[in-house]
N, C-alpha and C positions, 0 to 999 in steps of 0.2 A: 156467957150470955149478958151479964151485967156490963162488961166492957163494950160489947156491941151496942147496947142500948145507950150507953153514955156517949159513944162515938156518934150515933145518929142524932141524939139531942144536940151535941156540940155542933155538928154540921148544919143542922136546921137553924141554930141561933146565929150562924154566920151567913147562910144563904138568904134567909128570909129578910133580914134588914137591908141587904144589898139590893134585892129585888125591889123592896119598898122605896129605897132611895132613888133608883132609876125611875120608878113610876112617879114619884114626887117631882123629880127634876123635869120629866117630860111634861107633866101638868103645869109646872111653873113656866116653862118655855112657851107652851101653847097659849097661856094667858098673857104673856109679855109681848107688847106691840113692837119691841125692838128686834124680834126674830121672825124669820120665815122658816117653816118646817115642813117635812113630809114624813110619812111613815108607811111601811109595808110589812105584811106578814106573809111569809112564804115557807116552803119546806126546808130550805137551806138559808144560811146567813148570806151567802154570796148572791143568791137570787133576790132575797129581800133587799139587800143593799143596792143592787142594780135598779130595781123598781123604785125604791125610795129616792135614789139619786135622780132618776128620770122625772119623778114627781116634783122633786125639789127644784129642778131646772124649770119646770113648767110654772111653779110658784114664783120663781124669780122673774120669769118672762111676764107673767100677769102683773106682778108688782111694778116692774119698770114701765109697762104699758099704761098703768094707772097714774103714774107720776109725771107731771109736766116737765120736770127737769130731765127726764130720760126719753121723752118722746122723740121719735125720728133720729135717735142717736145710737151709736154702738155702745154696748154695755160691757163692762169688764168686771168680773167677780175676782177680786184678789185671791189668786191661788185657791180655788174653791175646795180642793182636796185638803189644803192646809188650814182653811178657815171654817170648814164645816166640821161639826162634831157629830158623833153618833152614840146612840145608846141601844143596847140589845136586851130583849126580854124573851125568855122561852114561854111559849103558849102551847103546852102539851107537846105535840110532835112538831109544831111550827116555831119559827123564830120571827120575832117582830124587831124590825130595825127602824129607828127614829133618827132622822138626820135634820140638822138645823144649821142656819147660818145667820149671822148678824146682818141686819140691813145696812149697817155702816160699811160693810165690806163690799157693797155693790157700788161701783163707780161708773161715771160717765167716761168713756174711753178717751174723749178729747182732753180730759184733765189729767191724763196719766202720761208720765214719761218713763220709757223703759230703758 
């Protein structure tokens, strides 16, 4: 019984700080004007990722529409899968996925050579 209790306490000391770190990082990114982000909470991580990814693409579109440098131009997001990062948090039976990308990774396609 004592070993079980010790195991549970040990696991909680590992899991709780990690969850807290993800929450702190999410809040930090939300406040940082250098990032665009989107988040979704769904039953599975893959569903949440798909929804968050779609929302992130909408955020990028709105950002580029609001900037004079990008108006009426094709936009390239440098390898969005490689430049976006994600964080996941369990919310009871649900999973929250938080995706973000640096604004500096969004480029005018005319200035890019492939």
